[in-house]
C-alpha positions in Angstrom: -92.6 86.8 121.6 -94.5 88.4 118.8 -95.3 92.1 119.0 -97.6 94.1 116.6 -99.0 97.6 116.3 -102.7 98.0 116.3 -104.0 101.1 114.7 -107.6 102.4 114.9 -109.2 104.2 111.9 -112.5 106.0 111.6 -113.5 104.9 108.1 -113.0 102.0 105.7 -111.5 104.4 103.2 -108.9 105.6 105.6 -108.1 102.0 106.6 -107.8 100.8 103.0 -105.6 103.8 102.1 -103.3 103.1 105.1 -103.1 99.4 104.1 -102.2 100.3 100.6 -99.4 102.7 101.6 -98.1 100.3 104.2 -97.9 97.5 101.6 -96.1 99.9 99.2 -93.6 100.7 101.8 -92.8 97.1 102.4 -95.0 95.9 105.2 -96.3 92.4 104.6 -97.8 91.3 107.9 -101.1 93.1 107.8 -104.5 92.2 109.1 -107.8 94.1 109.5 -110.6 94.0 112.0 -113.8 95.6 110.6 -117.5 96.0 111.8 -118.8 94.9 108.4 -117.3 93.6 105.1 -115.6 96.5 103.3 -114.6 95.6 99.7 -112.0 98.3 99.5 -110.2 97.0 102.6 -110.3 93.4 101.4 -108.9 94.5 98.0 -106.1 96.5 99.8 -105.1 93.5 101.8 -105.0 91.4 98.6 -105.9 88.2 100.5 -105.2 84.9 98.8 -108.1 82.9 97.5 -109.5 80.4 99.9 -109.0 76.7 99.3 -112.5 75.9 100.7 -114.3 75.4 97.3 -111.7 72.8 96.3 -112.0 71.0 99.8 -115.8 71.0 99.4 -115.6 69.6 95.9 -113.3 66.8 97.1 -115.5 66.1 100.1 -118.6 65.9 97.9 -116.9 63.6 95.3 -115.5 61.4 98.1 -119.0 61.1 99.6 -120.5 60.2 96.2 -117.9 57.6 95.4 -118.2 56.1 98.9 -121.9 55.8 98.7 -121.9 54.4 95.2 -119.2 51.8 96.2 -121.1 50.8 99.3 -124.4 50.4 97.3 -122.6 48.5 94.6 -120.7 46.2 96.9 -123.8 45.3 99.1 -126.0 44.7 96.0 -123.5 42.8 93.9 -120.8 41.2 96.2 -121.9 41.1 99.8 -125.5 40.1 99.4 -126.6 39.7 95.8 -130.4 39.0 95.3 -131.8 37.8 92.0 -135.4 39.1 92.2 -137.4 38.5 89.0 -134.3 38.4 86.9 -133.7 42.2 87.5 -130.1 43.3 87.3 -128.3 43.6 90.6 -126.4 46.7 89.5 -129.1 49.3 88.7 -127.7 52.8 88.3 -131.0 54.7 88.7 -131.6 53.1 92.0 -128.3 54.4 93.3 -128.7 58.1 92.2 -130.7 59.3 95.2 -128.5 58.0 98.0 -125.3 58.9 96.1 -126.5 62.5 95.7 -127.5 62.8 99.4 -124.2 61.4 100.6 -122.3 63.8 98.3 -124.3 66.7 99.8 -123.7 65.4 103.4 -120.0 65.1 102.9 -119.7 68.4 101.1 -121.6 70.2 103.9 -119.5 68.7 106.6 -116.3 69.5 104.7 -117.5 73.1 104.3 -118.4 73.5 108.0 -115.2 71.9 109.3 -113.0 73.6 106.7 -114.4 77.0 107.6 -113.7 76.4 111.3 -110.1 75.4 110.4 -109.5 78.4 108.1 -110.9 80.8 110.6 -108.9 79.1 113.4 -112.1 78.5 115.4 -113.1 77.9 118.2 -110.9 80.7 119.6 -112.3 82.0 122.8 -109.5 84.5 123.5 -107.2 86.8 121.5 -104.9 89.4 122.9 -106.6 92.2 120.9 -109.6 91.8 123.2 -107.5 93.4 125.9 -107.1 96.6 124.0 -109.2 99.4 125.4 -111.9 100.4 122.8 -111.4 97.3 120.6 -115.1 96.4 121.0 -115.8 99.3 118.6 -114.4 97.0 115.8 -117.9 95.4 115.8 -119.7 98.7 115.8 -118.0 101.6 113.9 -114.2 101.5 113.9 -111.6 99.8 111.6 -108.4 98.4 113.1 -105.3 97.4 111.3 -102.5 95.3 112.8 -99.0 95.7 111.5 -96.4 93.0 112.3 -93.6 95.5 112.5 -93.1 97.5 115.6 -91.0 100.6 116.2 -91.2 104.3 116.5 -91.0 104.9 112.7 -93.9 102.5 112.0 -96.0 104.1 114.8 -95.3 107.5 113.4 -96.2 106.4 109.9 -99.5 105.0 111.0 -100.4 108.3 112.7 -99.4 110.2 109.5 -101.8 107.9 107.5 -104.7 109.0 109.7 -104.8 106.5 112.6 -106.7 107.9 115.6 -104.4 105.9 117.9 -101.8 103.2 117.8 -101.3 100.5 120.5 -98.4 98.1 120.8 -99.6 94.6 121.5 -97.9 91.4 122.6 -99.4 88.4 120.8 -97.2 85.9 122.6 -96.1 82.7 120.7 -99.2 82.3 118.6 -99.5 82.8 114.8 -101.0 86.1 113.6 
């Protein structure tokens, strides 16, 4: 059973300051819930770079290679036609479909990769049971800390938290 502390802050500056001080004191399991993207909070969390651009590039290159191979194979191996002694392998004729298939594969990879990285679809999370958490999409900033205990709770209140709630996440990942 995994337990965390959820602290509510009034501003992004207070939230970012608390995250920085918690990281400096050794807390590593931190997450933030915000009503809008706040650069200072994101910098304080020091989130790792996303692998999504590399996945999208790989998806696009795979789509382009697959399309080019299918076009080449059907024109040269599977069903070659000699029409007016034109070459069966004509690169300019393959450019359009190759590009479109690369875009198609890249967009599908981006969409599915984003869902995977965001762990969606997720219809329920235990933080939704916290009274007042709906303000995370209006005007409040919440920080979850993976360490529970009286000293951590007291530290969060000292850092400017309006309130601190202990939460049971069950067996799931943070």
